[in-house]
N, C-alpha and C positions, 0 to 999 in steps of 0.2 A: 369303611363302615365301622361302626362301634358294636358293642355287645348289647345294645338296648333291647333287641328282639329276644335274645337269650335271657336278659335280666327280667323282662316282662313275662316271659313264659315261665321262668322259675318262680317269680312272685305269684303268678296265677296258680301254679301247682301247689305252692305252700298254702295259699288261701283255701284252695279246694280241700287239701288234707286237713288243715286246721278246722275248717267248718264241719267236716265230716267226723273228725276224731274228738273235737272239743266243742260239742254243741252248747248252746246257751243253757245254763243251769248246771254246768260241770263244776265240780269242787276244785279248789286250788291243788289239792293232793293229786287228783286224777289228771289235771292239766300238766302238772310237773312230771308225773309218771309218763305221760305221752311224750313230753320233751325228751326225757331220758331215753325212751325207746328210739327216738329219732336222732339221738346223739347231740342234742342241743341243751344247753344249760339255761333254763328259764330262771331269771332272777326276780324275786318278789320285791317290788317297790312299795313299801309300807304306806308312805304318804299318799300315793296315787291309787292304791288297791289294784295294782297291775302286775302281771307277769310279763317280763320283757326279755327278748333275746335276739341276737343276730343269728338268723337261721343259716345263712349262706353268704359267701362272698363271691362276687363275679368280677374278674379283672377287666379293666377297660383296655380294649385293643385298638381302638380307632384313633382318629385325630385328637379326640378329647383327652388322650393319655397325657398330654402336656399339662392339662388342667386337673383331671381326675384320674387317680391311679386305679381305683376300684370302686365297686358299688356293693352295698350290703342289702340283703333282704331282712327286714326287721319285723318281728312278730310282737304284738301287744294283745294281751288278754285282760280285759277289765272285769273286776269283781264287785259285787254288791257288798253292803255291810254284812250281809249274812254269809259271805264267803262262797257264793256261786257266781259263775261267769255270766256277764250280761252283755258283753260285746267282744268281738274279735277284729283285729285290724292287722293288715299286712301292708307295709310301705317299703320304699327303697330310699336309701341315702347314699350319697357319694362321698368318698374320701378325696376332697378337692382342695386346691390352693385357696 
């Protein structure tokens, strides 16, 4: 088997934490401060008005290891022109061939 269950549970946990700690209307500074408390470095993508970070890496342990070595839980917080958050997104990406 692979680590997909672990990956999905970790992504769900990050989503829950993000939605609770960075509700819509949060400032960029407060969102970055939350990231620092969680030990993640949220980078501000000026052109997209987004904070972006890889929150956690989950190694692939199953048969997929030949194709994908690990998976990452990615956080994106989008901001309005006024500098307050308007959406949170949690996704997963693989480091694959």
